[in-house]
VOBA-1610 file (N, C-alpha, C; in pm, whole numbers, padded with zeros to 5 digits, always signed):
BEGIN
Met+09308+08064+09135Met+09344+08103+09283Met+09238+08161+09340Glu+09264+08059+09534Glu+09121+08092+09615Glu+09123+08272+09606Lys+09033+08280+09666Lys+09032+08450+09687Lys+09022+08498+09823Ile+09091+08567+09892Ile+09077+08586+10060Ile+09047+08763+10046Tyr+08989+08793+10063Tyr+08950+08923+10114Tyr+08999+09013+10145Val+09057+09135+10201Val+09110+09220+10246Val+09013+09332+10324Val+08937+09336+10439Val+08819+09438+10458Val+08822+09517+10573Gly+08801+09617+10561Gly+08772+09712+10680Gly+08621+09756+10763His+08655+09814+10820His+08504+09816+10878His+08399+09867+10830Lys+08238+09913+10888Lys+08166+09902+10762Lys+08156+10070+10775Asn+08074+10176+10697Asn+08126+10332+10727Asn+08293+10360+10693Pro+08320+10310+10597Pro+08516+10275+10582Pro+08554+10434+10582Asp+08653+10468+10671Asp+08753+10559+10679Asp+08861+10567+10556Thr+08954+10665+10576Thr+09032+10653+10450Thr+09163+10494+10563Asp+09190+10509+10677Asp+09267+10389+10691Asp+09202+10249+10682Ser+09067+10233+10686Ser+09013+10119+10675Ser+09051+10099+10514Ile+08972+10180+10426Ile+09013+10136+10270Ile+09154+10071+10233Cys+09238+10237+10290Cys+09441+10247+10221Cys+09458+10126+10267Ser+09493+10095+10380Ser+09513+09960+10481Ser+09453+09819+10442Ala+09324+09811+10390Ala+09279+09723+10297Ala+09353+09700+10132Ile+09369+09771+10098Ile+09462+09783+09972Ile+09595+09749+10019Ala+09642+09814+10112Ala+09798+09817+10159Ala+09838+09637+10165Tyr+09747+09591+10249Tyr+09785+09440+10346Tyr+09782+09366+10240Ala+09691+09364+10135Ala+09636+09308+09999Ala+09804+09280+09915Tyr+09771+09393+09903Tyr+09953+09422+09787Tyr+10050+09306+09895Phe+10053+09344+10022Phe+10147+09285+10098Phe+10148+09130+10101Arg+10022+09100+10132Arg+10001+08942+10133Arg+10082+08886+09978Asn+10003+08972+09877Asn+09999+08917+09756Asn+10129+08894+09727Lys+10244+08953+09754Lys+10418+08983+09759Lys+10445+08829+09780Arg+10370+08844+09920Arg+10442+08676+10000Arg+10373+08554+09942Val+10279+08565+09857Val+10196+08456+09802Val+10297+08429+09686Glu+10357+08533+09593Glu+10473+08528+09499Glu+10616+08467+09573Arg+10620+08481+09682Arg+10757+08452+09713Arg+10732+08282+09736Gly+10595+08217+09719Gly+10582+08119+09782Gly+10555+08065+09964Glu+10542+08205+09998Glu+10532+08183+10145Glu+10400+08129+10230Leu+10275+08184+10146Leu+10132+08185+10160Leu+10069+08150+10048Lys+09948+08133+10035Lys+09874+08065+09924Lys+09734+08146+09926Gly+09654+08179+09805Gly+09529+08227+09786Gly+09557+08375+09735Glu+09471+08453+09672Glu+09499+08537+09607Glu+09406+08683+09705Ala+09510+08800+09762Ala+09451+08891+09831Ala+09372+08932+09738Val+09223+09060+09777Val+09133+09089+09721Val+09124+09250+09838Pro+09124+09353+09813Pro+09111+09441+09909Pro+08932+09480+09845Ala+08870+09469+09939Ala+08730+09527+09995Ala+08680+09614+10068Arg+08572+09676+10028Arg+08517+09760+10183Arg+08366+09725+10156Gln+08305+09765+10320Gln+08169+09791+10322Gln+08085+09872+10268Gly+08147+10006+10256Gly+08040+10079+10230Gly+08127+10209+10141Asp+08057+10324+10086Asp+08080+10426+10001Asp+08201+10476+10073Leu+08279+10543+09943Leu+08401+10595+10067Leu+08351+10743+10020Asn+08417+10832+10149Asn+08393+10953+10210Asn+08484+11052+10111Pro+08458+11182+10112Pro+08540+11268+10023Pro+08674+11247+10056Glu+08726+11232+10134Glu+08850+11233+10195Glu+08946+11111+10109Thr+08858+11019+10147Thr+08912+10877+10125Thr+08966+10890+09961Lys+08834+10895+09906Lys+08808+10947+09716Lys+08949+11055+09691Phe+08964+11137+09720Phe+09052+11241+09660Phe+09208+11153+09729Val+09235+11068+09796Val+09366+10994+09845Val+09371+10933+09730Leu+09280+10811+09663Leu+09283+10717+09603Leu+09322+10792+09448Glu+09243+10910+09417Glu+09227+10940+09337Glu+09386+10960+09285Lys+09411+11074+09391Lys+09561+11135+09396Lys+09688+11013+09368Phe+09642+10905+09429Phe+09741+10846+09419Phe+09722+10685+09306Gly+09609+10723+09211Gly+09586+10611+09141Gly+09523+10468+09149Phe+09429+10491+09236Phe+09349+10363+09311Phe+09253+10341+09275Glu+09151+10261+09221Glu+09039+10230+09179Glu+08991+10178+09318Pro+08821+10254+09343Pro+08778+10200+09468Pro+08776+10038+09495Pro+08824+09970+09616Pro+08791+09842+09633Pro+08635+09786+09551Glu+08634+09680+09595Glu+08526+09619+09541Glu+08419+09631+09632Leu+08272+09596+09615Leu+08230+09636+09787Leu+08170+09480+09883Leu+08196+09465+09959Leu+08148+09328+10020Leu+08093+09399+10150Thr+07972+09304+10141Thr+07892+09336+10299Thr+07901+09166+10405Asp+07874+09102+10312Asp+07836+08972+10354Asp+07945+08876+10335Ala+07985+08805+10487Ala+08108+08737+10491Ala+08084+08584+10419Thr+07943+08531+10408Thr+07877+08421+10427Thr+08014+08305+10283Gly+08077+08226+10326Gly+08133+08109+10232Gly+08223+08194+10222Lys+08286+08322+10276Lys+08388+08318+10212Lys+08537+08377+10302Lys+08652+08399+10298Lys+08787+08369+10346Lys+08810+08518+10346Val+08822+08588+10491Val+08859+08730+10521Val+08940+08733+10606Ile+09013+08883+10564Ile+09121+08974+10639Ile+09059+09070+10738Leu+09050+09082+10821Leu+09023+09206+10854Leu+09120+09309+10942Val+09079+09416+10851Val+09173+09551+10911Val+09080+09630+10990Asp+09171+09736+11067Asp+09109+09869+11113Asp+09006+09804+11190His+08965+09735+11272His+08839+09639+11326His+08855+09565+11408Ser+08794+09487+11534Ser+08779+09402+11538Ser+08676+09353+11624Glu+08524+09453+11619Glu+08453+09415+11709Glu+08315+09370+11580Arg+08237+09284+11643Arg+08118+09212+11507Arg+08024+09326+11484Ala+07989+09414+11596Ala+07917+09546+11518Ala+07935+09644+11384Gln+08093+09586+11383Gln+08161+09693+11250Gln+08182+09579+11137Thr+08191+09480+11218Thr+08257+09362+11072Thr+08189+09320+10949Leu+08145+09241+10886Leu+08092+09182+10765Leu+07957+09123+10862Asp+07829+09138+10775Asp+07688+09005+10745Asp+07764+08896+10774Asn+07718+08809+10901Asn+07732+08644+10866Asn+07856+08646+10865Ile+07933+08742+10996Ile+08075+08672+10999Ile+08120+08548+11063Asp+08049+08496+11083Asp+08057+08334+11161Asp+08013+08226+11022Lys+07908+08278+10975Lys+07951+08169+10823Lys+08064+08201+10715Gly+08170+08283+10795Gly+08268+08284+10685Gly+08384+08239+10714Glu+08523+08268+10713Glu+08669+08216+10763Glu+08743+08339+10801Ile+08724+08343+10906Ile+08890+08466+10926Ile+09018+08413+10960Ile+09122+08459+10875Ile+09239+08417+10810Ile+09327+08491+10907Ala+09303+08655+10921Ala+09390+08730+11028Ala+09314+08862+11043Ile+09387+08919+11145Ile+09310+09035+11210Ile+09465+09170+11228Ile+09386+09242+11159Ile+09514+09363+11153Ile+09441+09455+11245Asp+09516+09537+11353Asp+09414+09665+11449Asp+09525+09722+11504His+09431+09847+11529His+09517+09938+11659His+09403+09957+11738His+09274+09945+11742His+09219+09952+11814His+09154+09840+11956Lys+09112+09873+12043Lys+09092+09751+12140Lys+09030+09657+12075Ile+09081+09539+12160Ile+09059+09391+12107Ile+08910+09441+12144Gly+08788+09411+12026Gly+08668+09365+12043Gly+08648+09238+12029Asp+08546+09178+12000Asp+08474+09061+12074Asp+08425+08977+11939Ile+08511+08993+11846Ile+08483+08843+11751Ile+08587+08750+11815Thr+08523+08650+11799Thr+08626+08544+11819Thr+08606+08451+11690Thr+08734+08370+11693Thr+08720+08253+11586Thr+08750+08088+11648Pro+08702+08016+11570Pro+08719+07870+11591Pro+08843+07812+11609Asn+08974+07848+11554Asn+09103+07799+11479Asn+09224+07919+11530Pro+09298+07892+11525Pro+09396+08012+11601Pro+09425+08105+11447Ile+09473+08193+11482Ile+09473+08287+11322Ile+09603+08429+11340Val+09638+08498+11281Val+09740+08601+11280Val+09620+08673+11336Phe+09713+08705+11457Phe+09606+08875+11543Phe+09723+08948+11556Ile+09708+09055+11461Ile+09839+09174+11533Ile+09758+09290+11546Ala+09762+09299+11657Ala+09732+09457+11757Ala+09809+09519+11822Met+09812+09647+11756Met+09903+09755+11854Met+09872+09880+11899Pro+09924+09908+11996Pro+09913+10104+12040Pro+09954+10175+11942Cys+09869+10239+11841Cys+09926+10301+11761Cys+09779+10396+11714Gly+09833+10515+11643Gly+09755+10585+11567Gly+09656+10540+11482Cys+09752+10450+11365Cys+09684+10390+11285Cys+09765+10245+11238Thr+09634+10192+11145Thr+09630+10036+11094Thr+09756+10045+11047Ala+09776+10160+10935Ala+09870+10160+10832Ala+10019+10143+10896Thr+10028+10197+11006Thr+10181+10204+11059Thr+10193+10034+11112Ile+10099+10004+11162Ile+10164+09808+11153Ile+10181+09783+11092Ile+10091+09812+10905Ile+10103+09755+10803Ile+10280+09760+10750Lys+10321+09928+10766Lys+10396+09954+10719Lys+10549+09856+10780Arg+10517+09824+10898Arg+10616+09752+10975Arg+10642+09596+10945Leu+10499+09530+10920Leu+10520+09423+10818Leu+10594+09428+10702Phe+10599+09552+10599Phe+10655+09548+10483Phe+10817+09521+10546Glu+10864+09564+10658Glu+10988+09622+10611Glu+11019+09451+10736Ile+10931+09401+10831Ile+10968+09261+10884Ile+11044+09148+10770Phe+10917+09142+10653Phe+10919+09041+10555Phe+11042+09117+10444Asn+11061+09271+10462Asn+11145+09244+10339Asn+11081+09309+10236Ile+10985+09358+10236Ile+10893+09403+10094Ile+10910+09548+10107Glu+10964+09573+09962Glu+10971+09687+09885Glu+10816+09751+09860Ile+10794+09892+09945Ile+10652+09942+09928Ile+10676+10018+09824Pro+10570+10016+09695Pro+10578+10128+09585Pro+10511+10297+09607Pro+10577+10319+09535Pro+10551+10475+09601Pro+10387+10511+09621Asn+10304+10407+09537Asn+10232+10432+09579Asn+10086+10409+09664Ile+10176+10265+09715Ile+10073+10213+09822Ile+10171+10313+09949Ala+10295+10378+09929Ala+10347+10451+10068Ala+10237+10552+10011Gly+10171+10609+09964Gly+10085+10714+09955Gly+09998+10714+10008Ile+09962+10621+10002Ile+09803+10615+10059Ile+09804+10572+10194Met+09949+10468+10245Met+09949+10465+10383Met+09997+10579+10452Met+10054+10642+10388Met+10119+10785+10428Met+09940+10864+10477Ala+09885+10874+10366Ala+09788+10934+10412Ala+09663+10879+10532Ser+09674+10755+10507Ser+09615+10705+10618Ser+09635+10719+10748Ile+09772+10760+10764Ile+09812+10785+10885Ile+09810+10931+10949Leu+09853+11030+10854Leu+09790+11154+10871Leu+09620+11190+10874Ser+09581+11103+10813Ser+09420+11108+10857Ser+09343+11064+11021Asp+09452+10976+11024Asp+09349+10871+11151Asp+09404+10988+11276Thr+09552+11061+11263Thr+09630+11088+11375Thr+09589+11260+11350Leu+09505+11257+11267Leu+09435+11428+11246Leu+09585+11510+11231Tyr+09661+11456+11184Tyr+09796+11537+11130Tyr+09886+11531+11264Phe+09887+11440+11338Phe+09953+11423+11452Phe+09923+11476+11552Lys+09809+11555+11533Lys+09723+11609+11655Lys+09642+11544+11749Ser+09623+11442+11728Ser+09536+11340+11795Ser+09630+11245+11926Val+09564+11247+12042Val+09646+11182+12116Val+09684+11019+12073Thr+09625+10967+12015Thr+09636+10858+11949Thr+09780+10823+11890Thr+09846+10942+11855Thr+09939+10968+11764Thr+10090+10891+11866Thr+10164+10865+11791Thr+10299+10778+11896Thr+10380+10822+11767Lys+10490+10819+11835Lys+10610+10837+11738Lys+10630+10741+11621Lys+10598+10633+11610Lys+10600+10531+11547Lys+10535+10621+11412Asp+10406+10645+11488Asp+10310+10703+11315Asp+10413+10759+11269Ile+10454+10900+11303Ile+10505+11040+11316Ile+10650+10975+11192Asp+10720+10924+11265Asp+10814+10852+11190Asp+10789+10753+11029Ala+10695+10627+11098Ala+10627+10603+10948Ala+10566+10699+10874Ala+10502+10791+10904Ala+10449+10873+10776Ala+10524+10972+10722Lys+10669+11022+10754Lys+10752+11107+10729Lys+10850+10997+10633Glu+10831+10883+10649Glu+10919+10756+10599Glu+10823+10712+10442Leu+10681+10727+10466Leu+10627+10700+10385Leu+10607+10814+10220Ala+10617+10911+10341Ala+10614+11045+10251Ala+10779+11054+10121Lys+10860+11027+10216Lys+10928+11044+10101Lys+10973+10911+09993Ile+10949+10816+10013Ile+10922+10684+09909Ile+10778+10764+09809Ala+10707+10816+09859Ala+10551+10841+09758Ala+10618+10988+09701Gly+10696+11028+09714Gly+10721+11175+09624Gly+10666+11284+09742Val+10601+11309+09840Val+10549+11411+09892Val+10668+11453+09962Thr+10658+11617+09946Thr+10798+11678+10002Thr+10689+11805+10109Asp+10624+11801+10091Asp+10550+11913+10221Asp+10439+11852+10250Leu+10465+11787+10393Leu+10312+11704+10417Leu+10244+11822+10509Asp+10238+11958+10524Asp+10172+12030+10578Asp+10068+12080+10485Ala+10107+12104+10311Ala+10057+12134+10259Ala+09911+12023+10197Phe+09973+11879+10232Phe+09930+11784+10174Phe+09821+11720+10287Ala+09831+11738+10360Ala+09733+11723+10502Ala+09587+11873+10484Met+09655+11977+10456Met+09533+12089+10422Met+09454+12009+10319Glu+09537+11977+10247Glu+09440+11924+10093Glu+09364+11814+10174Met+09343+11710+10247Met+09354+11619+10229Met+09219+11663+10360Phe+09245+11727+10458Phe+09114+11806+10544Phe+08998+11876+10520Lys+09072+11972+10370Lys+08971+12014+10294Lys+08846+11933+10241Ala+08885+11821+10183Ala+08835+11724+10153Ala+08744+11650+10261Lys+08791+11656+10345Lys+08709+11545+10479Lys+08576+11707+10539Ser+08642+11797+10495Ser+08538+11888+10542Ser+08428+11874+10427Asp+08418+11813+10343Asp+08316+11844+10250Asp+08224+11802+10292Val+08097+11884+10287Val+07927+11799+10340Val+07854+11887+10227Ala+07923+11941+10107Ala+07826+11972+10033Ala+07716+11880+09962Gly+07613+11917+09955Gly+07536+11836+09839Gly+07482+11715+09934Lys+07566+11683+10069Lys+07499+11540+10157Lys+07400+11564+10206Thr+07337+11478+10253Thr+07243+11511+10372Thr+07249+11421+10478Pro+07150+11499+10619Pro+07195+11489+10728Pro+07249+11287+10749Arg+07153+11219+10723Arg+07162+11062+10716Arg+07319+11053+10677Glu+07347+11070+10519Glu+07461+11109+10505Glu+07584+11109+10573Leu+07558+11254+10630Leu+07710+11277+10688Leu+07699+11199+10866Leu+07592+11171+10896Leu+07557+11093+11043Leu+07639+10949+11000Met+07591+10853+10882Met+07667+10781+10849Met+07797+10758+10812Arg+07872+10907+10812Arg+08031+10886+10763Arg+08087+10817+10805Asp+08088+10851+10933Asp+08231+10801+11030Asp+08113+10732+11110Phe+08056+10636+11137Phe+07952+10541+11247Phe+07996+10453+11292Lys+08003+10467+11423Lys+08035+10283+11477Lys+07961+10262+11609Glu+07914+10124+11560Glu+07871+10066+11714Glu+07869+10010+11802Tyr+07865+09996+11960Tyr+07894+09974+12030Tyr+07814+09924+12140Asn+07844+09811+12201Asn+07786+09696+12331Asn+07853+09824+12425Met+07707+09850+12544Met+07848+09885+12643Met+07719+09865+12785Ala+07773+09756+12833Ala+07715+09688+12944Ala+07550+09676+12863Gly+07573+09601+12784Gly+07433+09574+12728Gly+07342+09654+12645Asn+07405+09794+12638Asn+07366+09875+12587Asn+07389+09930+12460Lys+07305+09969+12377Lys+07341+09935+12180Lys+07352+10087+12217Val+07500+10122+12197Val+07544+10267+12177Val+07631+10364+12003Ala+07564+10388+11970Ala+07650+10462+11858Ala+07709+10588+11868Ile+07872+10587+11810Ile+07915+10726+11852Ile+07980+10775+11684Ala+07916+10877+11615Ala+07978+10926+11536Ala+08019+11026+11528Gln+08133+11052+11425Gln+08220+11154+11453Gln+08247+11227+11297Leu+08214+11352+11278Leu+08273+11436+11147Leu+08377+11566+11183Glu+08514+11510+11126Glu+08615+11586+11128Glu+08662+11686+11082Leu+08626+11813+11106Leu+08590+11918+11007Leu+08717+12046+11051Ile+08749+12132+10972Ile+08869+12217+10977Ile+08818+12343+11008Asn+08677+12357+11028Asn+08612+12432+11096Asn+08447+12375+11123Ile+08438+12385+11278Ile+08271+12286+11305Ile+08192+12426+11250Asp+08199+12558+11165Asp+08080+12630+11159Asp+08036+12581+11028Ile+08146+12512+10950Ile+08080+12446+10867Ile+07967+12421+10875Val+07930+12336+10954Val+07839+12254+11019Val+07715+12342+11090Lys+07740+12418+11143Lys+07662+12541+11204Lys+07479+12530+11183Asp+07509+12545+11077Asp+07299+12569+11031Asp+07273+12458+11001Met+07359+12353+11004Met+07271+12210+11018Met+07275+12122+11134Lys+07311+12153+11238Lys+07300+12115+11372Lys+07173+12041+11403Asp+07032+12126+11389Asp+06945+12107+11421Asp+06862+11981+11317Asp+06918+11985+11176Asp+06868+11882+11108Asp+06968+11714+11113Leu+07087+11719+11174Leu+07113+11621+11242Leu+07120+11571+11377Tyr+07047+11662+11421Tyr+06986+11607+11563Tyr+06838+11529+11544Ser+06814+11597+11457Ser+06643+11544+11408Ser+06675+11379+11357Glu+06788+11380+11257Glu+06842+11245+11164Glu+06857+11136+11293Met+06933+11218+11390Met+06981+11120+11529Met+06867+11073+11626Glu+06755+11147+11620Glu+06645+11125+11687Glu+06601+11005+11580Lys+06563+11024+11446Lys+06515+10913+11342Lys+06562+10812+11379Leu+06696+10756+11349Leu+06770+10629+11329Leu+06766+10568+11497Lys+06816+10695+11624Lys+06758+10622+11776Lys+06633+10551+11754Lys+06554+10534+11681Lys+06400+10494+11688Lys+06435+10386+11628Glu+06479+10409+11471Glu+06455+10297+11408Glu+06528+10178+11457Lys+06645+10194+11475Lys+06739+10097+11527Lys+06753+10049+11690Gly+06678+10113+11802Gly+06671+10120+11887Gly+06799+10087+11987Tyr+06851+10249+11963Tyr+06987+10258+12023Tyr+06952+10311+12222His+07040+10309+12273His+07056+10349+12378His+07075+10485+12349Ser+07190+10512+12340Ser+07261+10685+12307Ser+07284+10678+12156Ile+07304+10780+12092Ile+07309+10828+11959Ile+07478+10950+12009Leu+07555+10953+11981Leu+07646+11055+12022Leu+07714+11109+11859Leu+07702+11249+11858Leu+07760+11285+11723Leu+07921+11399+11753Met+08010+11352+11731Met+08136+11447+11752Met+08159+11498+11647Leu+08147+11611+11655Leu+08162+11725+11527Leu+08332+11796+11590Thr+08424+11726+11528Thr+08555+11773+11619Thr+08607+11869+11508Asp+08679+11979+11551Asp+08726+12088+11529Asp+08892+12062+11450Ile+08951+12028+11388Ile+09059+11961+11352Ile+09193+12078+11400Met+09127+12243+11374Met+09228+12295+11390Met+09220+12409+11543Lys+09071+12408+11618Lys+09024+12396+11729Lys+09140+12320+11867Glu+09109+12161+11759Glu+09150+12037+11895Glu+09023+12033+12006Gly+08944+12042+11930Gly+08800+11999+12036Gly+08704+11989+11995Thr+08612+11921+12048Thr+08478+11884+11997Thr+08357+11882+12086Glu+08222+12009+11965Glu+08152+11960+12029Glu+08069+11821+12033Leu+08001+11779+12134Leu+07978+11664+12120Leu+07804+11663+12161Leu+07713+11623+12055Leu+07568+11617+12029Leu+07540+11483+12057Val+07439+11510+12175Val+07408+11360+12243Val+07270+11347+12263Leu+07202+11238+12243Leu+07048+11200+12261Leu+07112+11056+12311Ser+06985+11035+12432Ser+07042+10912+12545Ser+06889+10903+12586Asp+06903+10788+12662Asp+06782+10733+12714Asp+06819+10759+12881Lys+06914+10838+12880Lys+07023+10838+13028Lys+07133+10972+12992Val+07055+11086+13004Val+07202+11159+12945Val+07300+11143+13094Glu+07281+11135+13178Glu+07301+11153+13302Glu+07431+11069+13277Ile+07416+10960+13253Ile+07553+10825+13183Ile+07613+10902+13136Ile+07588+11016+13015Ile+07682+11121+12935Ile+07767+11198+13016Glu+07679+11261+13087Glu+07753+11373+13193Glu+07865+11319+13277Lys+07837+11205+13326Lys+07937+11148+13440Lys+08086+11085+13353Ala+08059+11013+13226Ala+08170+10961+13118Ala+08267+11131+13139Phe+08191+11241+13118Phe+08287+11345+13114Phe+08308+11469+13170Asn+08226+11438+13299Asn+08252+11531+13390Asn+08184+11680+13367Lys+08060+11672+13265Lys+08001+11819+13202Lys+07876+11794+13155Lys+07837+11913+13216Lys+07704+11922+13211Lys+07640+11948+13040Ile+07539+11922+13027Ile+07489+11881+12862Ile+07414+11998+12892Glu+07435+12143+12845Glu+07342+12209+12785Glu+07272+12222+12649Gly+07129+12206+12672Gly+07058+12184+12565Gly+07086+12039+12493Lys+07153+12045+12359Lys+07093+11873+12320Lys+07295+11902+12311Ser+07397+11970+12328Ser+07563+11962+12302Ser+07602+11991+12458Val+07747+11929+12449Val+07883+11998+12523Val+07989+12012+12447Trp+08056+12104+12525Trp+08236+12123+12402Trp+08306+12047+12477Leu+08397+12002+12422Leu+08520+11884+12495Leu+08665+11952+12460Glu+08680+12039+12530Glu+08875+12114+12494Glu+08894+11984+12495Gly+09016+12021+12363Gly+09127+11880+12389Gly+09024+11721+12337Ile+08928+11738+12334Ile+08911+11579+12311Ile+08905+11559+12112Met+08969+11477+12071Met+08964+11463+11924Met+08943+11288+11889Ser+08957+11221+12026Ser+08972+11053+11955Ser+08868+11050+11986Arg+08827+10960+11889Arg+08666+10843+11956Arg+08703+10725+12042Lys+08841+10643+11969Lys+08857+10556+12051Lys+08953+10569+12173Lys+09005+10681+12179Lys+09107+10683+12332Lys+09033+10773+12438Gln+08915+10855+12368Gln+08889+10954+12463Gln+08735+10992+12498Val+08640+10876+12362Val+08528+10924+12433Val+08460+10759+12475Val+08509+10660+12385Val+08495+10532+12406Val+08499+10529+12548Pro+08640+10506+12610Pro+08672+10435+12711Pro+08595+10468+12838Pro+08623+10618+12863Pro+08545+10669+12958Pro+08339+10652+12943Leu+08354+10635+12830Leu+08205+10595+12814Leu+08143+10449+12844Glu+08229+10339+12846Glu+08230+10272+12908Glu+08219+10226+13058Lys+08313+10301+13107Lys+08331+10301+13215Lys+08198+10382+13294Ala+08203+10470+13238Ala+08003+10535+13302Ala+07934+10420+13305Phe+07878+10373+13196Phe+07810+10231+13128Phe+07800+10115+13221Ser+07921+10104+13287Ser+07954+09964+13368Ser+07938+10010+13521Gly+07942+10128+13535Gly+07965+10199+13659Gly+07816+10208+13725
//
């Protein structure tokens, strides 16, 4: 049977990995019913972060297979639609579908495809709705990883990206998965998310690293979500030095590192830019030294990328 790879973005997070697994399961159930053809295989574009490892182990899943090149393959993209975030040689493969909750990116296709984009906090929320529409039962282990994806992407409903659909979906999935204490489970996840032990500055910088084209400028925004940003207090200089190295290596106009404090609900933004004044304009804040504290800022996609794109364009 022909294989169709379901894959999330580069430097995968929990939603990117777990939504690939969940959507592959969903699609294969439709194949069993004779509605579709091909075997859906979940894949990943990089190593798992500590939180995702915790979630997969908790619900009994092995990591999806590694896939970085689309050449000659049929693929379904989840949790992204940006060329900079997708598989290498995407034009040499065939995109079957895109399921995403971010802004519509710059990936194009020569043929019509299934494209589902919804304004919610997590791709798994969309996939849960697809299970319901097609009347496919969600097994407890699939429900568990989808629930975890929502808790992760919405920072347990603290992020401004959170919608009622996400909250309702997470609670319903928790019941199916047999998780009775969401508070305790979320704290376990965030402790895993905050694990920096034994990691190099480069590994931490690349843990959740996304690249954008902003008015012709190559901009990278990384994020470390931490239960307390004091965890990396003594690592900030090393992280900044790594940003400088990466900027020179890759020719970025700007690299920003969001050190997001889940409990304080804010972000310390480390800034390295050819034009710092653009970053200051975006957030209407003066950058003191190498960083600026952004109260209430927790979402890259909704609170950081849009004002930056506007500032670069203006």
